N, C-alpha and C positions, 0 to 999 in steps of 0.2 A: 623491454628485453635485456635481459644477461650474455655480453661477451659471444659467449657457446652456441647460445640458443643462435641471434642471429647469425652465427656461421652455417647455421645447422640447417636454418630455413632458408638461406642462399645456396646450399651446398643442390638441398632438395630439389629447388627451383631449375638449377642450373642439372639436372637428370634429361638424357633424351627425354623426347614424346613418346608417351607413350609407355614408357618406363615405371616400375613401382614400386620405391624400396622403401622400406623401414628405416630405421636410426638404430643404434646400440649405443651402451653406456657401461662403460665398465666403469663400476663401483667399487669403490673399500666403504666395510662394512667397517672398519676398526679393528680392535684384538678382543671386546666382548661388552661393554657397555654401553650400553642405545645412546646415554649421554652424548656421545662421543661423533656420533652422525656430523655430519655436516652440514651448512643449512641447503647448501647446493643437492649434496644427496637426499634429503629431504623432498627436498623442491622434485626431485629427480623421479622419486621412488610414486611420489601423487601423480605423476604424470603416464606413469606405465601402462601398455596393455600385456607384455608378460615379463614378471619377473621372475629369471631363473640364477638360484641362488643357493649354494650348501646348505647342507642344516646347520652349520655354525654362523653362517651370515643368516641366514633368514632367519633365527631365532632375535634379530638384533632388529633388523628391518623391518619385521612382518608388522610392529605396529604403525608404518606411515604408509603404507599400502592402500590403496584406493580398492571399495570392494568390489568383483567385479576382474581385476587383476588376472590371468588365469597364470599360475604357479607351477609348473611342472614335474622340477623336480621334487614336491613335496607327496609324500605318499596319505595312504587313507587315515595313518594314524595321528594327522593334523587336521582331520577331519572336526566341523564342527558340530554344536546337539543338532542343527538341523540334517547333520549328513553332509553338507556340502565341505568341500577343503577350506582349512581356513584363508581368508583373503581370496579364493578364486575359484576358477569353475573346478573339473574332473583334475583329479591324479592322474600324473602317465610316469612310474617311477621310472629310471633309466640309469646306464651306469654311465660313470663319467667319460668314459669316450665317446659317449652318444651328447654329448655336455656345448663341443664347438657347433655340430651339425645341427642340434635344437636348436640355439643362439640363430644362425647361418637359416633357418627353413624361416622363424619367427621372421626374420627380416627381409628377408624375399617379399613376405607375405603382405610386406606395407607396415611389421605392427612397430611399436615403439618399443624395445628391448631393454629390460634392465640387466645385467650380469653382474650378479653382485658375491665379491669375494670376502672372505675373513681376511684384515690389516689391511694392505694397500696395495693395489695391483700391479703396482710396478715393480714391490719389497717383496711383497710374500708371495707371489705366483708372478708368473711367466707367462703374458696374453699376447706377448710380441707376434707367436704366427697367427692366431686368430686374428688378428686385427689387419696383416698384414692380406689376410685371405678376403677379408671387407673390402678393405681397400679394390683389390682386383676385380670383386664385381660389383664395383661402385657406392656399394652402402657406407652411410656416413657414418661415423662413430667420436666419440668421447670419454675422455678418461677424469673419472671425478675421483681424486686420491683420498682415502684416510690415513688416520694415523696408522701406523708400521706395526706390530705387534711387539715387536723386539724395542720401537720408542716407548709403547705406551706402558707397556709391560713396565718395564723399567721405572718410568714414571711414576705409577701407582705403588711400586715398592720399594719406593724413597733412594731410588740411587738413580744420583743425576749422572749424566752421561758427557757430560764438558764441566770446565771450572774454569775461574781465569784466568789460570796459569795454561787454559787451552788441553792438546794431549792429541791423541790420534784416537780414534774409534773404531772400530775394525767390526764388522757383523758378519757372522759366521754361521752357516746351514751345517750344523754338526754331524748331518745325518748322510749328506753329499760331499762335503769337504773331503779334497784329496790330503795327498802325505806333504805337496808343495803349500799348501796352505798354514794346516799346525805348524809345520816350521814355522815358515814368516812371525805366525804370531808369536810361535814360542821362544821365539826368539827377540821378541820385540816387547815394549813397555806399554802399548797402546791397552785403552780398555778392552776387554773383548764383549762383545753379546752376542752370546753363541743359543741356537734354535734347535732342540735337540729333544729326548724325551726322556720320563725323570728315569726309567731304568738303562739310561745309557751317561747320564751323566757324570758316574765314578771313569768310567774308559774316556771317556770328555777332560777331566782331571788328567788322569794318566797320563795321556795324548800330551798336552799342555805342558805336563813336569819334565815329560821325556824331552819335548823339543827345545827345555831352555826355560822355564817360566820355575821361580822357584815354590817348592810346597807351601810356605807359608804365606801365599800371594792370596788375598778377600776372596771369597765367589756367597753369590748370592743365588737361590736358585729360586722362582719361585714358578707355581702353577695356578691355571683360573685366572692368571693377571686379569687388573681392573673390570673382577666380577666379586661378590658380596660371597664368591667360595675361595678367593684368594687367600692363598697361606704363600709366606717368605720365610726359608733357612737362611743363613748365615753361618759359613764357618772359612774351612782354607780348601787349598787343592788338596790338600794331604789328609786333610778332615773330613772334606763333607760326605761320604762313602760310610764312614762309621757315625755322623751326625743325624742321616737321614736314615740310617739302620736304626739307631737310638730312638729318633721319633717315630719309628716304627711306619715308617711312609712307602720302606724296602724293606723284602721283596713285598711287591703286592702285585696284584691280579689287572692292577691297573698301569703299571708300568709302558707302557705305553703312552702315557696320559704327555702331550706337546708342554714342555716347559721354555723358561727363558730364564739362562743361567748368565752373569755378568762378573766378570773376571776383571779386576782388577782395585787398584788400594778406595777406589769412590763405592764399592760397597762394603768395604768395611766394616761391620758390627756396631761399632761404638757411635758412625756418621749415620747408620743408615736409626741406629734410635730416636734420634733426633729428627730424624725426616720421612721415617714411614709414614705421613698423613694417613692413609687412606683404611689400614688396617689395623689403626688407632683410635680409628672411631669410637663413641661412647657404646655403639649398640651396632656393632662388624657383624654383619653374618646372622645377626639375632634374626629367628623367624616371629614374626609381631602378629599374633590373631587379632582384627581388628572388628566387633561384629556390627557392622553395617553395610548396606548396598555401595558397590562402585562408587556413584554418582555422588553421596553422601560423604563417602570417606577420600574423597580423590588429592583436597589441600593434605587431608590428613597424614597418608599413605607416603605424599609427596615429601612430608616433615620429616616421615619416618627413615623414606629414604635416605635422606640427608646427613641423617646419624647413623647408617652402612644398615639398615635393619632389612628385614626383605620381608614388607607385607601381605597379609593374606586376605582379602576382604570376605566376610563369612556373611551375609543377610542375615538378620533375628528376627525382622516384623518384614508383613509386606503391608502396601496399601492397597483400598480397597475404597469403591465411594460410599457413601453414606447407606445409610438403609433405608432410609425416605427425605429424596432430593428437593420435595417444595420448600427445607426452610431455609438452603442454598439456593433456590431460585426467587422466592423473594428477596433476597438479602444483593445477588448480582443489580435485578432489577432496580431496587434502590440508590445501586450504586451509579446506574444512569441517572435514574430522575433528580440526581441531587439530594438524597435523602442524609449521606454520611459527609465527615468534615474529614475524617480520618479514613483508611484502612492501615491493618497492621500485620504484617507477617512476621510467623512467629517458625517457620521451616519450610524449606525448599518445598518439602512437600504442599506446604498451603499454595504458593507459587504456582506450584503445577494444579492444584486443585482448580485456583481461578482461570489461571490459561486456560484448562482444558472446558471449563463450563462460556469463557467468551468465545472459543471457536467452536461450541456450542449453539451460540446462539450470532455466529457471525458478528464478534465483535473481535477489537484490537486493541495495542495501548493506550488508543486515544479516549476510549472508556473513562481512563483514568483525569483526564485532563480537570482543574480548578479542585480534584481532591489532594491530601497531602499524606502519604505514603511513608512509613516507617516499617524499618527490618529489622529482626531481632539480633543480628548480625552479617560477617561479611559476607559468609556464605551465600545465604540468604539474599543478602542485597547483590552480587554476583549473580542469581537467577534471575533479579528484577530486571536487572542490566541486561540480560540477555535476552527478557522480554519487551525490553525497547521501555521499560520504568526508570528512572534513575530518582531513591530513594529519599527523600526528605530529612529524613531523622533515622541514624543508625546509632547504636550506641557510642559514645566518644571512652567509657572503660569498658569493664563487664558485659560481656557478650550474652546476654540473659536478658529472661523479663523483668529482672531487678533492674538490670542495668541500662533496659528501656526505659521504665519507669521514673531514675535518675533521669533521664533527659529531657522524657514527657512535660511540655507544660501545662499549667491548671487551664481549666475550660474558662475563657474572659469572654463574657456575652459582650462587652463595647467591642474588641474586634475579630471574636468568633460566631459568624452568622447562625452556625448550626454545632448543637451539641452531643454530638451521636459518634461513634468508634464502630467500623462496621470488623469484627474481629474473626473470623475465617484461621481455624486450626485444628488440632488430632481430637477423638471422642475421649482421647485421655490426658486430655492437657489440664493441667494443675490452674485452680481459679487464684495465680498468684497474680497475673496482668488483670484483668478482670478487675478486683478488686481496689490494685492499685488506681485501675483508672477510674472507677468511681469515687475513691476519694481528692481524685484530681478534679473532681467535679464533671465527669464524662459520663453519656449514656452509652451501654457497650452494646452492641446486639452480638452476643458468642452465638457461631452459629457451626457446627460441626460437618467440616467442609474435607473431610473424608476419615476414613477410622481404619485404626492400625492392629493387625492381627499377627499369630504367629508364624514364620515365616515357614516353605518347609525341611524338611534336613538335611542338612549338606552331603557331601559325596560320601558314601564308605569309606576313603582315605582319610579325606580330612578330621569324616568324628573320630578315628584311630587313632588321627595326629593328636586330636585333643584330646583324648582320656590317655592314649600312652604317653603324654610327655613329648612327642615333633615338635611343641612348640614352644620357643624360650616367652613369651610373654603373651596376654591378655588385656587386651584395653577395655576398660568397661565403661561408658558412656553415660549410662542409667541405667535403675533397677530392671529395668524392663529388660535390658541385654542380658541383664547376666539371668533374670530369671529365662529368661526365651533362649538363649544358648545352653544353658542347662540342660531345659526342655527337647530341644531337637537336637543336642549332640551328645551329650552328658557332662558330666565335670570336670575340668580342667584337671590333671594331673599335678601331683603333690608338688614335682621341679618346677613348673610354670610360674615363673613369676606372675602376680595380679597387681594391675594397678587400675584405679578407682579416681573417677571423676572426682564425686565428693561422698561425705561423712554419709546420705542419706543410700547412698550405691553401695558402698563400703559395710553398710549394716549387711544391706540386702546377698551380700556377698559372705560375709560372713556368718547370716543363716542358714545361706547354704556346703556352710562348711568347709568355705576357702581361707586362706591367712591374705588379710590384704599386706603385700608390700611397697605399694606406691601411693601415692593419694597427692592429686594435682591440689597446689596451693589456692588455688581458684577457678568456680569451675566452667572450664573451657580443656575443648579437648586439643588446641596446641600446648595449653600449659600443662596436659596429663603428659604430652607426650613427650613437654620436656624436662619433667621431672622423672621420666623413667628415663629419659638420657644423661641426667644425673643418677641416678641409681645406676646404669649402665658404668658411667664414668668412676664410680666412688668403690665398684667389684674391679674395676680393672686396678685401679690405685693397688688397693688393698693385696692385690694377688702380683703386682710386680713389688713392692714394697717385701712379701713375704718369700721373694722370690720360689715363689710357684707357677705353674703353668696355667693360663688363662684360659678357662672354657669357658662355653656360651649354661646357660641352667640346664637346654635337654640334653647337653655332653658330660652332666653329672651323675652318679649312682642315684638312683632312687631311693631317695627317705622320709620318711610318715612327715608331712608339715603340723607340726604343733600349733593347737589351737591359742591365739594371741591372748592375753593377757588384758581384761579389761584396764 
């Protein structure tokens, strides 16, 4: 039990008999990147009965909210496919003036309430009055700090706020600061971190110059900080308005967007070029289409995010049971009665199919006792571990059927009492593994455990983005993903970067009129993502060396893609 939990429990026990009060947590959701949530925040969200969160904070924390949590500030626009608001029960839209009363009423009802705000509760909002009101009624509360917007955004923009020489840092709310504040900041040489809006940046610069700051003082302006929509412009107080107009950021209908402006030498462009770690990621802001289910694409999507990309999973196949289940029934019974020496899993779907068949027969992972288990790769191995089975063999090299055969031992009649392998797999799987095992002396029961069929078309907006150039890249992990994606959604636009896992997939893409820009050096989804990242890094280097403005593929003027010469 953590100290905060212990204090909360003690306070609840100390309440007068007959009084039932809940508990309120004021939680900082950070500046926008969900990865910046603290461990304590994740823990609190998982226990909440009620989540009261502004839209910006809700988008950050929603992935950690348990099913059934009431989210009264979220409108029906957040409803999921079933018609229920995401993460909770019915929506009750209300004005911001009702938020404090909403929190109070839920706490009076004995609920565990989380009041989530963007940034940090103590620095980006003033919750003091709400806390005092709770204390007056004997309702316990706690504060879970978050990374303040000014601090987090500056760090992601590559602007350190302190250096070895120290120096003062002043945080200013540019929309509420009075004349005295501007005079003090203008007369000092402190680094000023100003929270303001895009359309107010020029007025802020003018005020600081009038208060004593030199016009050539460096300033950086960052919008959508810590997200993949982040953009930062470097200038000086005297040139920042011209720089934003030159970049066609102003004038804008979105001029009320919040920004963080850092004023001082630490935001100098020369320094930022070396420290802008976030915006210099190789696929920063790229929208990458991954034609796989969320479960299949989980680790791949995480890898793409590490490169700065925004992955979008679109299933191109659906998995269905075999048309005739008798073959699977016989094989599973043989597994239990000792017919097999090995069982080889070549996909997560195969693990799922066996697990479902086990559940049908009332079996569990103990049925694998005495049987050696092989997994074609790490993702399949993780699915087995979740089932309670630790595989005996995972390829040490290439994660494929060929890689599995490289490590598979030949049949030895002295040491192997049984010569048979159970291979549950898809109906369209290749014969590579079967042929290789037979060559090693094994008998193989090649069993169709599931069928793969073309998935339903994605939503209209996704189809339009695919055909209209809304995606920067698409990763094809097999020939079937090419055929199925084109079949259910149409051919990707000619500005979209096409990345293929291997030569066979590349040939299929070319047969469908696509030029292949990237090919993995070996048939691995992670090597494919790595190759795409290297492609993006090369584009970035080329653009910077040429003095050009770096644009994502989807931002380029549409141009006809020429067929690749043989």
